[in-house]
N, C-alpha and C positions, 0 to 999 in steps of 0.2 A: 149524199142522197137525202132528200127530204122525206117526211113521214108518209106523204101520199104515194111516192114512188115505192117505198118499202112495202106499203100495204098492197099495192098492185102486184109487186113481185111475189109476196107471200101468198096472195090469192091465186096467182097463176101457177107458181111452181111448188107452193107449200113451204112450210118452215124448214130450213135446212138444219140438219144435225151438224154440230161443230166437228165431232169426230169423223163423221162421214165426209165432210168437206175436206178435212185435213188428209184423210186417206185418199180421196180422189185426186187431190193436188199432188200428193207424193207419188202415186202410181202414174199420173200423167208425166211428172218430171222424170221418173225412171224410164218410162217408155220413150220419151223424147230423147234422153241421153243414149239409150241403146240404139235408137234409130239413127242418131247422128254418127255413132261409132260404126254401124253397119255401112252407112253411106260413105264414110271416109275410107273404109277398107275396100269398098267397091270401086271408088275412084282410084285408089292405089293400085288395085289389080288391073284396072283399065289402062292406067298409065304405064304399067310394066309390059303389057302386051298391046301394042299399037294396032294389031290386026283385028281386035275385037271391036264390035260396034257399040254404040251407046245405048242400045235398047235394054241391055241387062241392067245398067244403072238406072234407067228410067223405070223399069219394073220394080226395082228395089225401092225407089222413092215413092212410087204409087202404092205399093204394098204397105209401106210405113204410114203413109197418109190414111189409107183405109183402116189400118189398125188403130191409129189415133182417133179416127172418126168413130169406130166401134167403141173404144174406151169412153169417149165423151158421151155417146148415146146410152151406154150402160149406166153411167152415173147421172145423166140427166133424167133417166126414166124412173129414178127412185121416188 
């Protein structure tokens, strides 16, 4: 990034705290890993019972995306 782009970023979002950025990245990583584990288990449960529909897995995926969106919104609002 050049200096002008950094100035625009700092003017729009504010100067990021290094510790705050590291914490946000760590929490995002933990949330994403937990979400992937939950999705893998949901697919495993679906494959064991063929009579279930895929709506349950879809809702799990959508809830995970919503939680990731909330996590991003909380850290972007700082």
